[in-house]
N, C-alpha and C positions, 0 to 999 in steps of 0.2 A: 533404477535406484529411486528410493523414496526419500524425499527431503523433509526436514523439519523446519518450520518457520519460527523465526525469532524477530519480535518487534522491537524497534528502537524506542527510546522514550518519546521521540518526536512523533512516531507512528501511533503510539498509544494516545498521545495528546490529540492527534488528528481525529482519532475515533471518538474520543470524549467530546471534542468540539462539535463534531457532526451530530452526535446523539443529542447534545444539548440543544442544538438548533432544531432538530426534528421534534424534540419533545415540546418546544414552544409552538411549533406548527401543528403537529398531530402526534400524540404519544404512540399510536399504532405504527406510524412510519418509523419512529425511533426503534421500536421493537423489531420491525422488519429489517431495518438497517443492521441491528445487532445480530440478527440471524444470517443475513447475507454476507457480512464481512468474513466470518469464519468459514463460510461455504466457499468463498473465493480463495481464502488461504488454503483450504484443503485441495482445491484445484491446482494451486501453485505447488503444493507439496507433492502431488501425484504426477503432474505434467508441466513442469516449469518451462520447458522449451517450446510450448505451444504459444507463449506470449512473446510479442515482438520486442527486439532490442530497440532502445531509444537512443537518440543522439544526446550526448552530454558535452560540456566544454572539454577541451583537450587536456586541461590540467587535472581532470578526474580520470584516473586510470582504470576504474572498475567498469564492467559492462552491466548496464541496468536494463531491466525489462519492465513492461507496464502491463498490468492485469486489470481490465475494467470490471467493476461490479456489474452484474446483469441488469438490475432494475433501479440503480441509483447512479447519478452522474459523478461517480468517484472512481479513481484508479488507484491501484496499489503499485508502488514502485519498489522493486527489489533487485537484489544481486545474489548470485549463487557462489558459495564457497564450500567446496567438498560436499558435505551432505546437509548444508544449512542454506535456507533461503532467508537472507537478511532483509527484512522489510524496513525501508528508510522513511517512507511516507505514504499516507493515504489522502490524496488531494482531490478536491473538486475539479472536474474536467474543465471548467471555465477559468480556473486559475492557471497561472503560468506553472507548468510542471516542474520548473527548476526551483520552486519555493523551498522544497525540502533540502536543497543543496546549500542553502544559506544557514543551516543549523550548525555549522561548525564541522568538526571532523567525523561526525556520525558515530561516535563511540557508543557502545551498548553497555 
């Protein structure tokens, strides 16, 4: 089964934030980040179960997975519903991965 990815507003904001940071450092890095993020999303859409399940607090009932970007220190956090991969956050790997959980109920 092929999934389609849906980004939450928070995930879109994560991408924008990372791109702004890379643009200040090196515009070529920002461009590469913009290419690699959808490539990782395509990997999630095709083979979502290749990515490991992560531990989340007990009050969160969904099962979340983490997909690292290949050449950047970011990971995509997502959950699967029927044929949708719902992306909740795209977080730098040095940050606490639960930062996207503090965004409220995760409505899209």
